C-alpha positions as protocol buffer text, in pm:
chain_id: "A"
residue {
  index: 1
  type: MET
  ca { x: -19 y: 2519 z: 2145 }
}
residue {
  index: 2
  type: THR
  ca { x: 91 y: 2298 z: 1844 }
}
residue {
  index: 3
  type: GLN
  ca { x: -109 y: 2254 z: 1559 }
}
residue {
  index: 4
  type: VAL
  ca { x: -86 y: 1959 z: 1315 }
}
residue {
  index: 5
  type: VAL
  ca { x: -113 y: 2001 z: 939 }
}
residue {
  index: 6
  type: VAL
  ca { x: -251 y: 1711 z: 742 }
}
residue {
  index: 7
  type: ALA
  ca { x: -128 y: 1673 z: 384 }
}
residue {
  index: 8
  type: GLU
  ca { x: -417 y: 1699 z: 73 }
}
residue {
  index: 9
  type: GLN
  ca { x: -651 y: 1370 z: 60 }
}
residue {
  index: 10
  type: ASP
  ca { x: -814 y: 1490 z: -315 }
}
residue {
  index: 11
  type: ASP
  ca { x: -674 y: 1205 z: -473 }
}
residue {
  index: 12
  type: VAL
  ca { x: -712 y: 926 z: -204 }
}
residue {
  index: 13
  type: THR
  ca { x: -1062 y: 1042 z: -147 }
}
residue {
  index: 14
  type: ARG
  ca { x: -1106 y: 983 z: -544 }
}
residue {
  index: 15
  type: HIS
  ca { x: -983 y: 631 z: -514 }
}
residue {
  index: 16
  type: ARG
  ca { x: -1166 y: 562 z: -207 }
}
residue {
  index: 17
  type: CYS
  ca { x: -1265 y: 218 z: -288 }
}
residue {
  index: 18
  type: ILE
  ca { x: -978 y: 119 z: -408 }
}
residue {
  index: 19
  type: ALA
  ca { x: -761 y: 250 z: -149 }
}
residue {
  index: 20
  type: LYS
  ca { x: -978 y: 56 z: 115 }
}
residue {
  index: 21
  type: GLU
  ca { x: -987 y: -295 z: -89 }
}
residue {
  index: 22
  type: PHE
  ca { x: -606 y: -213 z: -82 }
}
residue {
  index: 23
  type: LEU
  ca { x: -594 y: -211 z: 255 }
}
residue {
  index: 24
  type: ALA
  ca { x: -811 y: -537 z: 337 }
}
residue {
  index: 25
  type: SER
  ca { x: -677 y: -736 z: 81 }
}
residue {
  index: 26
  type: VAL
  ca { x: -303 y: -658 z: 122 }
}
residue {
  index: 27
  type: LEU
  ca { x: -231 y: -531 z: 453 }
}
residue {
  index: 28
  type: GLY
  ca { x: -543 y: -696 z: 668 }
}
residue {
  index: 29
  type: LEU
  ca { x: -606 y: -296 z: 720 }
}
residue {
  index: 30
  type: ASP
  ca { x: -977 y: -180 z: 832 }
}
residue {
  index: 31
  type: ALA
  ca { x: -926 y: 178 z: 603 }
}
residue {
  index: 32
  type: ASP
  ca { x: -1164 y: 330 z: 878 }
}
residue {
  index: 33
  type: LYS
  ca { x: -911 y: 326 z: 1097 }
}
residue {
  index: 34
  type: VAL
  ca { x: -597 y: 423 z: 892 }
}
residue {
  index: 35
  type: LEU
  ca { x: -544 y: 792 z: 816 }
}
residue {
  index: 36
  type: LEU
  ca { x: -403 y: 828 z: 393 }
}
residue {
  index: 37
  type: THR
  ca { x: -290 y: 1147 z: 222 }
}
residue {
  index: 38
  type: ASP
  ca { x: -180 y: 1224 z: -111 }
}
residue {
  index: 39
  type: GLU
  ca { x: 173 y: 1201 z: 16 }
}
residue {
  index: 40
  type: SER
  ca { x: 123 y: 850 z: 176 }
}
residue {
  index: 41
  type: GLN
  ca { x: 359 y: 577 z: 55 }
}
residue {
  index: 42
  type: LEU
  ca { x: 357 y: 177 z: 61 }
}
residue {
  index: 43
  type: SER
  ca { x: 628 y: 194 z: 265 }
}
residue {
  index: 44
  type: ASP
  ca { x: 483 y: 365 z: 490 }
}
residue {
  index: 45
  type: PHE
  ca { x: 294 y: 37 z: 651 }
}
residue {
  index: 46
  type: PHE
  ca { x: 616 y: -184 z: 653 }
}
residue {
  index: 47
  type: PRO
  ca { x: 616 y: -448 z: 798 }
}
residue {
  index: 48
  type: SER
  ca { x: 210 y: -441 z: 828 }
}
residue {
  index: 49
  type: GLY
  ca { x: 65 y: -758 z: 696 }
}
residue {
  index: 50
  type: LEU
  ca { x: 404 y: -961 z: 643 }
}
residue {
  index: 51
  type: GLY
  ca { x: 277 y: -1225 z: 939 }
}
residue {
  index: 52
  type: LEU
  ca { x: 587 y: -1282 z: 1135 }
}
residue {
  index: 53
  type: THR
  ca { x: 561 y: -1359 z: 1491 }
}
residue {
  index: 54
  type: LYS
  ca { x: 731 y: -1165 z: 1743 }
}
residue {
  index: 55
  type: GLN
  ca { x: 1042 y: -1435 z: 1792 }
}
residue {
  index: 56
  type: GLU
  ca { x: 1073 y: -1403 z: 1410 }
}
residue {
  index: 57
  type: LEU
  ca { x: 1071 y: -1049 z: 1354 }
}
residue {
  index: 58
  type: GLU
  ca { x: 1320 y: -1036 z: 1640 }
}
residue {
  index: 59
  type: ALA
  ca { x: 1526 y: -1231 z: 1487 }
}
residue {
  index: 60
  type: LEU
  ca { x: 1597 y: -1079 z: 1163 }
}
residue {
  index: 61
  type: SER
  ca { x: 1802 y: -757 z: 1098 }
}
residue {
  index: 62
  type: TYR
  ca { x: 1648 y: -424 z: 1041 }
}
residue {
  index: 63
  type: GLN
  ca { x: 1761 y: -498 z: 660 }
}
residue {
  index: 64
  type: GLU
  ca { x: 1638 y: -821 z: 638 }
}
residue {
  index: 65
  type: LEU
  ca { x: 1352 y: -752 z: 760 }
}
residue {
  index: 66
  type: LEU
  ca { x: 1293 y: -449 z: 510 }
}
residue {
  index: 67
  type: GLN
  ca { x: 1391 y: -652 z: 199 }
}
residue {
  index: 68
  type: ARG
  ca { x: 1195 y: -949 z: 284 }
}
residue {
  index: 69
  type: TRP
  ca { x: 864 y: -648 z: 328 }
}
residue {
  index: 70
  type: ASP
  ca { x: 952 y: -530 z: -13 }
}
residue {
  index: 71
  type: ARG
  ca { x: 980 y: -845 z: -157 }
}
residue {
  index: 72
  type: TRP
  ca { x: 650 y: -940 z: -14 }
}
residue {
  index: 73
  type: VAL
  ca { x: 419 y: -623 z: -42 }
}
residue {
  index: 74
  type: VAL
  ca { x: 520 y: -574 z: -425 }
}
residue {
  index: 75
  type: GLU
  ca { x: 447 y: -1005 z: -431 }
}
residue {
  index: 76
  type: ARG
  ca { x: 112 y: -958 z: -293 }
}
residue {
  index: 77
  type: VAL
  ca { x: 10 y: -628 z: -464 }
}
residue {
  index: 78
  type: ARG
  ca { x: 68 y: -788 z: -778 }
}
residue {
  index: 79
  type: GLN
  ca { x: -149 y: -1134 z: -706 }
}
residue {
  index: 80
  type: GLN
  ca { x: -423 y: -956 z: -547 }
}
residue {
  index: 81
  type: PHE
  ca { x: -451 y: -690 z: -856 }
}
residue {
  index: 82
  type: ALA
  ca { x: -250 y: -843 z: -1148 }
}
residue {
  index: 83
  type: VAL
  ca { x: -85 y: -537 z: -1162 }
}
residue {
  index: 84
  type: GLN
  ca { x: 323 y: -549 z: -1212 }
}
residue {
  index: 85
  type: ASP
  ca { x: 408 y: -176 z: -1205 }
}
residue {
  index: 86
  type: VAL
  ca { x: 479 y: -216 z: -839 }
}
residue {
  index: 87
  type: TYR
  ca { x: 749 y: -80 z: -609 }
}
residue {
  index: 88
  type: ALA
  ca { x: 805 y: -78 z: -250 }
}
residue {
  index: 89
  type: THR
  ca { x: 840 y: 309 z: -222 }
}
residue {
  index: 90
  type: MET
  ca { x: 582 y: 398 z: -497 }
}
residue {
  index: 91
  type: PRO
  ca { x: 290 y: 649 z: -384 }
}
residue {
  index: 92
  type: LEU
  ca { x: -18 y: 518 z: -261 }
}
residue {
  index: 93
  type: THR
  ca { x: -241 y: 735 z: -502 }
}
residue {
  index: 94
  type: ALA
  ca { x: 43 y: 637 z: -802 }
}
residue {
  index: 95
  type: LEU
  ca { x: -54 y: 280 z: -709 }
}
residue {
  index: 96
  type: PHE
  ca { x: -401 y: 325 z: -701 }
}
residue {
  index: 97
  type: GLU
  ca { x: -403 y: 523 z: -1042 }
}
residue {
  index: 98
  type: VAL
  ca { x: -184 y: 141 z: -1172 }
}
residue {
  index: 99
  type: ILE
  ca { x: -492 y: -40 z: -1029 }
}
residue {
  index: 100
  type: GLU
  ca { x: -812 y: 168 z: -1177 }
}
residue {
  index: 101
  type: ASP
  ca { x: -577 y: 157 z: -1522 }
}
residue {
  index: 102
  type: SER
  ca { x: -569 y: -197 z: -1497 }
}
residue {
  index: 103
  type: ARG
  ca { x: -906 y: -223 z: -1424 }
}
residue {
  index: 104
  type: LYS
  ca { x: -1046 y: -21 z: -1736 }
}
residue {
  index: 105
  type: PRO
  ca { x: -1175 y: -206 z: -2053 }
}
residue {
  index: 106
  type: PRO
  ca { x: -930 y: -247 z: -2319 }
}
residue {
  index: 107
  type: ALA
  ca { x: -931 y: 25 z: -2608 }
}
residue {
  index: 108
  type: VAL
  ca { x: -1121 y: -81 z: -2970 }
}
residue {
  index: 109
  type: HIS
  ca { x: -983 y: 48 z: -3238 }
}
């Protein structure tokens, strides 16, 4: 019998609310139907959410599609969450930390 081992989910669980919001608003996915682990990356969801028809997808080379998705997803995250430190291959837990940090009130000195 083959055994399936799932990576840890501690950090994803800690950011569950942000994860749900991110999946819905950026990728149009239901968090209850997605397996996220502490090793999940933004690029794992390529090309989710891009909104291209089957014909448009088939007309692009893999490299063109990947470049288009990278630009699209980074811009979408920046717009949705008002964060700048985003790249397409970043771990989702790191992205969730960036989003969480951006929501903290500024320190008063």
